[in-house]
Residue, then its C-alpha position, 0 to 999 in steps of 0.5 A: m847867382k841870385q839867392s831864393l827860397r823854394l818850397g819842396l816835399s821829401l819823403q824820408l824813412r825814420m825808425t821810431p823808438q817803438l819800431q826799433q824796440a819791436i825789431r830788437l825784441l824780434q831777434l831775441s831768443s826765448l830766454e833772452l826775451e824773458q830776461e828783457i821782460q823781467e828787466t823792464l818789469y823792474n824798471n817800469p812801475l806801470l807794467e805788471v804781469d797779467e795773472q788773469a790772462e788766459i793761455e791761448l791754445p792751438e786752434q781746433p777746427e771743427p771736425n767733419a761729420a764723416e770723421s770718426d770719433a778717434d779723430d777727436e783726439p790729436d794725432e800726437i802732442r808732445e809736452p813742450e821741453f826745456m832741452s839741454l844742448r849737450d843732452a839733446s841727442s840722448h835722454q837719461g833713464d829715470y832714477d829711483d827717487n830714494a837712490d842716493i845718486e851723485d849728480t856727476h854731470s853738474q861737476s867738473l871731471q876733476e871734482y868727480l875724480l876727487w869724490q871717488l878718490n875720497l871713497t878709496s882707502l889710501t894712505p895720506l901720501d898716496y892721497r896727495i899723489g892722487e890729488i896731483i895726478i887728478d889736477a894734471i888730467d886734461a880735458s880729454g881725460f889724459l894725464s898731461v905731465e910726466l911721472s917725473d913731474i909728479l915726483a918733483a911736486l913731492p920734494d919732501q916726501d920719500v916716494a918712488e916712481e913705483d908708488v906714483v904708478a900704483v896710485l895712477h893705476r887705481i885712478q885709471r879704473f875710476d869712472p870714466p874708465g881709462v881716465a889719466a891714461r898716458s896714451l891712447n893704447e893705455c887708455l883702451l887697454v885699461q878699459l879692456d881689463l875691466l871686461d870679461r877676459s873669457d870673451p874671445a873678442v877681448e883677447v883679440a882686441r888686446a892682441i891688436l892693441e899690443r902688437y898691431l895698432d900701427l897697422l890698422p890705418k892701412t890693413d883690412v880685416q883679411s890681411l890682419a887676420k892672416r898676420m894674427r893667424r885667426a879667423a876673419d870673423e874673430v878679428e872683426a869681432g875684436m875690432g868691433l869691441l875696440r870701436s865700442l871703447n871710449p878713446k877720450p874719457g873726459y870728452n863729455w865732461g866740463s865745468e861750464s853750465a849747459d845751454y838750453i833750448v826752449p821751443d817758441l812754437i809747438l806743432v801738433k796735428l789735429h783732425g789731420r791738419w798741422q796746427v802751429s801755436l806759440n808755446s804758452l809756457i813761456q808766454t808772459r802776459l803783461r798789462v798796464n797797472p790800472e791804478y797807476a794809469s789812472m794816477a797818470r791822468q789825474a796827477e797835478e804836480p808837473g814832475t809826477k805827471e811827466y814821470l807817470r806819462t812817460h812810463l805809461q807810454e813806454a809800457r804800452w809800447f813794450i806791450r805792443s812790441l811783444e804782441s807784434r813779435n808774437d804775431t810775426l813769429l806765429r805767421v812765419g812759423r805757420a808759413i814754414v809748416d805750410h811750405q814744409s808739410d811733406f817734411f813733417e809727414q815723410g822726413a828729411e828727404a821730403m824737404r822742399p827748397l825755401i829761401l828767405r825771399d820766398l817767405a818774405e814775398k808770401l808774408e809781405l815782409h822784409e827779408s831781414t824780418i824773416s831772418r830775425a824771426t827765424s834766428h834762435k827760434y825753435l819749433m817743437s814737432p812730433r819729429g823733434m826740435f828744429e831751429l826755424k832756419y833748418f827749414f831753409s835750404s838751396q835748390l837743385s834742378t831735377t830731370t822733370g823740371g822741378e826743384a829739390s832741396s839740398t837738405a833732402i839730397r843730403a838726407l838721401i845721401s846718408r840713407l844710401i851710404k847707410a845701406e851700402n855694402p860695408r866691404k864695397p862702399l859707394s864712391d861719390s861717382q856711384l852716389t851721383s849716378m844713384i841720385e840721378e836715378h831719383g831724377i836729381q841732377v847733381a855734380r860729383r863735387t856737390i855730392a862730396k861737399y854734402r857728404e862732408l857736411e854730413g860728417i861722412p868720410p870718403s869711400s876709402e876711409r869708410k871701408r877701413i872704418s867699416v871692417v876695422 
C-alpha cells in the first residue's frame, strides 16, 4: 500500500478551563459557593470584593393607570431566611432578652441532662450514679444497660439496686420527661405521672398502659371500652392523651451541627405579577483590583509580569463564571415560576407536569445544565421555601385529554384522606374512583404508591390509628 498525506477538517468539542469552572460553580449550593468565593479571594490577590456595587432589586413593572393606589405595594414580601433544616417546620417563640435561658438545642442530650443533674441536690454517690445512668442513655432517650451493669460500674461503693432505682426515677422526671426509661410503657407512664391526676383521661390512659397495651394493635375503641367497662368517648379521650405523649424523648436531640437552607431566589408578587430575583443578601460582588491590573500591564520583570497576568486572567474568568451562574439560575427560576404560577396561587393541587427536557427546550439549554441549576437551589416564596427540583414531576393523563402532575395527585390524595370519616377510612380503590371523578385516570397501585410516598398508612391501619 502506497503511503500518502491527506488534509482534512474535523470538529471536536473540548471543554475550556473557563467552561469547566462555570459548570462547577453552577452546581454548588449557596453556602458552598460562598466558601469557594472566599477561597478564591484568598488565593488571587487581583480579585477583591466590590464594596460599591449596587444591590439589584426585583424588577417593578410600571403600574397601569387603572390600578389603585393599593397596588403600589407588593402583595406579600418575605425577608430572606436562613432556615435550619431541623427547625424548618417549626419556629420557636421569642424569648425575653433579659431571661437567663440555656440554649439547650446547642447541647447534646447527655450535656443537657448533666446540666440538670448539677442543679439537683444529691449526695456524691447519687451524683456518680446519675452520671453513669446519663452516659448509658441512647439516641432515643432510653436506658441502654441493665441496673446490674450500673452496679458493676461501682464496685468499690456500698450501693444497692434500690439506690440506683431512686436516682433513675429522679432523672426520668428531668426534661425531656420519660428520658432514661427502660421500656416504652415506663416512658409513657412517667409522662402521665406529671399530668393532672384528677383528669379522667389520665386515669383511663394509665389503665390502658398497665393492662391493655398489648391489645391496642388489634382492638378498636368499642371493644376496648367493653373490656374496660367504660364509655367509648372516655376511652377515646384516654387514647388521644396517649397519642400526645412522646414515645422517644431523645429523638430531637443531637450533638451534630444543623444544616441550613439559604434561598438562592426570592419570589414576590408586584402589581399582580410574580417577580423572581436573586437573593441580594448572599450575592458577593467581585471586581479586579485596578491597581494590580495596571501593574500587570506595566510590569517589566518577566516573572512578575507572568504572575500578574495569569492571576488577572483567572480573576476575569471567575467573575464571568459567577455572572454566568447567576444568569442561568435566574432564567431557570423565572421559567419555573412562569410554568407553575398556578401552584403559587392555589397550592400543590394546581402543580403542572414538568420535566427537565421541557425546560431545556424552552431555555435552549442542555438538560444537564437544568439539573445542575436546580440541585440544592432554593426559592423563597409566599408559600414557603422550596428546592427548585420540587417543581418537577411526572405526568398522568386526564379524561379530557390533558395532563396532571404526580405532585398534584399526591396533594389531592392527602386532602381526601384528611377529610375522610376516621371510623370508615377510604380504601385505595375508593380513592381511585374519587380521583377519577376529578377527571384523572390513575391505577389503584399508583394510588397506593403515592399514598406511601406521603407517609400515609393503608386504610386498615388508619382506622386503628384514628380511633386508638
